[in-house]
N, C-alpha and C positions, 0 to 999 in steps of 0.2 A: 724624228718623224711624229707628227701629231696623230693621236689615236682618233678614229673615226667611228661614229655610231649612227644608227637610224634614229634612236631616241635617247636623249639625256634627261633624267629625272633629278630634280634638285630638291632633296629633302627625302629622308627615309621613314617618315611617320606613316600613319594610316593611309593617307591620300597617296603619297608617293609610292609606298610599297604596292598598293592596289594597281596604280598605273604600271609600275615595272612588271608585276606579275602578269597583268593582262597583255601588255605589249609583247613580253617574251612568249606568251602562249599564242600569240598571233604571228610569231616568227620574226620579230624585229630583233636586231642586235642592240642591246639596251645597256646603258650605264646608270647607275644610281650614285649620287653624291651626297653625303651626309656630313655636315660640318659641326653638329652639336657636340657638346662635351661628352654625352652619352648617347647611345643608340636606342631608339625605341619610339621617339615621337611624343607629342604633348599627351595624348590619351594615355599611354602607358606610363610615362614618366612623371607627369605633373597634372593630369587631368582625370579622366574617367576612373581609371583603376585605383589609384592611390586614394582619391577622395571617397570612393565607394567603400574601399577597405576601412578607412577611418570611420565612416558612417555606420558600417556593420557593428564595430565595437561599441559606438555610442548608443545606437539604437538598442542593443542588447542590455547595456547598462540601465537604460530607461525602462525596458520591459521587465527586467528583474525587479526593479523597484515597485513595479505594479503587481507582483506576484500575489499578494494577499487578496486582490480583487478576484483571483481565480482559485482561492482556497489553498494556497501554497504558502507555507511559512519559511521565510529565509531572512537572513540578516541584511543590513543595509549594504548594497554593493559599493565597492571602492575601486575605481578605475586606477589601473597602473599605466600611467602615461607612456613611460618608457617601453613597456611591453607592447602596447598598442603601436608604437612607432616601429619597433623591431619587427613586428608581424607584417606591418605594411611594407617595410623595406625588403623583407624576405620575399614576399609575394611579388612585388614589383621587379625585384631582381630576376626572379624566374621568368616573369613575362618578357622583360627586356632581353634576357639572354636568348629566349626563343626567337624573338624578332630579329635580333642580331645574327642568329644562326641562319634564319631565312634569307637575310640579305647577303650574308657572306657565302652561303652555299647555294644560292639561287643560280639559275642559268643566265646570269647577267654579270657585268662587271661592277664591283662595289668599291667606291673610292671614299676613304675618310679624309674629307678635305672641305675647306671653305671654297665656294665658287662665286665667280663674278663674270658677267658678260663683257667680252672684248668687242663683241659685234653680234649681229643677229644669228650667226652660226658657230660662234666660238666662246668657250668658257676658259678662264684662267683659273687654275686650281692651286691652293696652298694647303699643304698637308697638315692634318690634325695630329699632333703626337709624333710618333716615330714611324708611321706608315709612309712608304714611298708611293708617290703618285706623279703622273706626268704633269708638267707645268701648264699644259694647255690640251684641251680636247675639242673636237668639232662634232657637230651632230646636225642631222638633217631636220629633226624636230626636238622640241623641248616641252617638259611639264614642269612648271614651278610649283612646288608644294612645300614651302619652307615654314608653314604654320604661323603662329602668333605668339605674342608676348604681352605681359601685363601693361596696360595703358597707364600713362601718367596723366593726372587730372590737375588743372589749375585751381587749387583750393588754398586760400590764404593761410599761411603757417604750416600746412601739412608736411611739406618736404622738410622743413626745419624741425618740426616735432618728431617726425619719424613715424613709420607705420609698417605693418606687415602686408604682404601680398599673399595670395593663395600658395605661391611657391614657398614662401617662408613658413607658412602654417604646416606644411608637409615635412618640415625638418624639426619641429618643435616636440621634444619629448619630456617637457617639464610642465607641470600645472600652472595655470594662471587663475586669478580670482575673478577678473572682469574683462570684458571685451566690447568695444564699439564697432559695429559692422556698417561700413558706408556702402550702401547698395542693396537693393531688394529684388535682384534677379536670381537666377539659378545658383551661381557660385556663392553669392552672399548668403542666400538662405541655407544652402547645404552646410556651409561652415558655421553659420550661427547656430543651427540645431546641433551640429557636432559638438560644439563647446557647451551649449546649453544642457545637452544630455549627459554631459560629463561633470556637470555641477557648476559651471561658470556663469556668472551674472552676465547676460548678454543684452545689448541695445542695438536695435536696427534703426538706421536713419536712411530713408528713402526719399528721393527728390520728387518723383511722380506721386499721384494721389493714391496709388495702390501698389501692393506687392505684385510682382510679375505683370508689368504693365502691358505686355503684348498679348496677355490672355484676356478673356472675358472677366469682368469685374468679380463675379462670384468665386472664381478660382482663388485669387488673392485674398478675398474676404475670408474664406475658410481657413487658409493658412495663417492669416493674421490672428483670427480667433484662437487657433491652436496654440501659436506662439505665445500669445498672452496668457493662456491658460497654463502653460508650462513655465510662466515667470519671466518671459522675455518681454522687454519693453519695445514697442514698435511705433516709430513716428513717420508717417507719410505726408506728402505734400510740403516738403521742406525746402529751405535754401540755406546751405551752410555758410556762415559768415566768417568764421575764424577757427583755426585749430592752434592750441597752445599747450606747452608742457607746464603743468602746475604741481610742483613738488614731484612725487613719484608717479603721479597720474597724468594722463593726457586728457585735455578738455576740448570738447567740440561744441562750439556756439553756433546756433542756427535759428532761423525764423520759421515758424509754423502758424499759418493763419494770421500773419502779421505780428505775432507775439514772439518776443525773444525768449529762447530756451537754451539750456546748456546741460550736457552730461559729461561724466567723467569716468575713465576706466583705466586699468593697467596698461592696456594695449588697444590699438586701432587696426582693423583689417580693412584695407582699401580693396573693395570688390566692385569697382565701377567699370569693369569691362576689359576687353583685350583688343589689341590692334595687330594687323598683319606685320610679320617680321620679314622685312625685305632688306634689312640692314646689310650693306656691303655688297649686294647683289648687282648694283648698278644697271638696273633695268633700262635706264635711259640709253645705255650704249647699244641696246638691241632695238630701241624704238617702242618699247612696251609702255602703254599709257597707264598711268596711275591716277586714280580719283579717290579723294578722301582716304588715302592711305592703302587703298586696295587696287589690285590688278583688275581692270575692266574686262569682263569676258562675256561672250554670247552664250546661248543655250547649248552650243556645242563645246563649250569651255575653251574656245579660242579667244586669245587676246586680239588686239588690233593688228598684231603682226600674225598672219595666218598660220605659220608653222610653230608658233609658241602658244602653248596652252597653260592653264593654271588650274589648280584643284585645292580645295580645303580652305583654311582660314585666311589664305592670302587673297582670296577673291570673294568669299562668302556666297550667297547672302546669309547663310545660316551656319553657326559655328557648332555643328553637331557631327559626330564621327561617321555615322552610317551614310550621311549625305556627302561627306568628304571622300569616302570610299567610292561611292557611285560616281562622284565627279572625276576621281582618278581613273576609273574604268572607262567613262565616257571619253575622257581626253585621250587615253591610250587607243581606244578603238578608232577615234577619228584621226589620230596621227597615222595609224596604219592605213586608213582609207585615203588620207591626203597623199602619202607616199606612193600609193597604188593608182592614183588618179581617179578614185571613186568619189561619189557624193558623200558628204559627211552626215551620215543618217543617225548617228547616236546623239541623243539630246537629253538634257535634264528635264524632269518633270516633277515639279514641287507640289503636285496635287495632293500627295500623301506625306507631306512633310511632318515629321514626328518630333516631339520633344518631351522629355521626362525630367522631373525634378525629384531627387531621391531623398526628400524629407520624409517625416513620418506625421501624417499620412503623405504618401507620394502624390504628385500631381503630374498629369500627362495629357497631351493633346495631339490630335492627328488631324490633317486637312486644314479646312478653313474655320475660323472662329465665327461666332455670330456677328461680331463687329466686322470682320472681313466681308462676310456676305452682304451685310447692309451697305457697306461702302461700295461694293460692286453692283448694287442695285438688284440683287437676286431676290426672288420671292421664295422665302423659306418658311419652314415649320420647325419649331424646336420643342423638346420635351426633356425633363429631368426627372430623376428619381433619387431619393436620399438613402444613404447607408443606414441611417438611423431607424429606417422601416424595413430593413432587409434581414431575413433570418439568419444567414450565415455570418454576416458582419456583426450582428448583435451577439451571437455566440462567441465570436472572436473578441468582443469588447472593443471593436473598431467601428464607431458609429459617426465619426466626423466625415463630412464630404458627400459627394453625389456623382452620379453619371449623367451625362448630357449627350443627346444626339441632335444633329442639325441636318436637315434634309430639304431638298428642293420640293416645293409645293405641288408641282405637276405629277410626277410619278413616285415621289417619295424616295428618290435616290439620296443616299447618305453622302454628304460632302464634308462633314466634320464631326468630331466627337471630343469630348473632355471628360476626364475623371480625376476627382480628388478623393482618395481614400486607400484602403488597404490593397497592396499589390497592384496599384494603378499602372506600373511599368509593364506588368503582364496583361492586365485587362484591356489596355488600349489596343492590343493587337487584334482583338476580335472585330471591332468596327474597321480596323485598318484592312483586314482581310475582305470584309464586305465591300469596302471602297475599292479595293484593288480590281474587282470584277463589276464595278459600278452597280452594286446590289442596292436594294431598297430597305426601308424600315420594315416592310412586310416580310421581306426575306429573312431578316434578323428575328422578327417575332415569331415566325413559323419554324425556326430551327429548334430542334430538341435541346434542352439544357438540363443537366443532371441537377437534382435537388438533394440536399442544400449545398450550393456552391456560390462563390462570389460571382462567377460568370453569368448566372441567370438573372442578375439585376439588369442586364441589358435589355431583356425582353419587355420590361415595364415601359420605358420611354419609347421603344420601338412600337409597342402596341398602341400607345397613346398617339404617335404621329400617324400610324396607319389608319387609326379611327378618325383623326382630324382631317385627313384628306380623303376619306371614304373608301378605303381599299382593304379594310380588315373586317 
């Protein structure tokens, strides 16, 4: 007899677990199918948590080397690569064990199996390991949340020469002397600085004209300046021509401004993006439309097949965990409404989309960038203020970067903010809170801020905008 469920969630990562937990809370009979080698999902196993654990070690090594600046005498720090790896493994094992316990002991059925669609309402399961699972289950609704994998790129000689992915970096417990990083977005920059802050000679090669090309130019400019100050070579506006093994080194040949250049290093990190992992799912059997490798969904997280939803990296448009969780929750709520004949009211709102890069200094942005606003034809006012002129950051010795607010010219409503500087990952939440309630620059300027704190830096661009539009 085929097991039957109200909702089947394919994938037990952040998006999948959020969908399952939400659906169960709404009274649905839920199954979760996880086919990965380990339980936990990308964020816990190969993404957010292990990379940030690595970065904490590297940043501390870098800060200790600056001790004399603060009147502290210490010897030159020496990183223990194997100890860093073991610390990461221990913490990630604890995080993953907790997620596994949540899935196994949750009020839903948990299958360790690979899944593929046999039709729009049926899944064929193949057990992972020794776990016994039914060969087939049926469900009235589905959420596909199978995550992403490292994308391969067509670069002459790269596959033959060999390279690391971010997954490979997380398993390395031995030092290297030099590294070429292909890519200047979040993953590439975080790993570039991880290795640089442990004493590795790093070179970054970025195709677009700036680091973090989705951000306004000044964000990437600050990080490029800091990377160069720390001894990292940065090449933007490039076209890779060829990759080749040269003795014990790997050589990347590229064009920049029409000129031929080349760099060599012990290893290459290919950090040129990820792609949805839909391998083996056979979505075509269920009639689910795939475009550019992703499941096409509406703002309700529905695919073209109304009872099949998707959440997380398999559908995008942004590959960040908090949005994947929201998507999973929206999908589950709408699945419940669909089963009960109600209107699908839960919808995604990317007005407050948030991204953080955990380099040092950190970079963060929320809402719309200045470029986004200009492209949409909005009449905006912007203002920035540098950390180099802010008391608390000067005391901390953290003077690289700035904060920036973007507001609509009419009433001064804040629609976006960017920060590059100390604790940017925390600071960005103040403008986000203002945006949540459609607050204005004047609201932020009038909020009391303790002195001296990093947070009070927001009052300066807020006052500037309020004055520009005549309401302060």
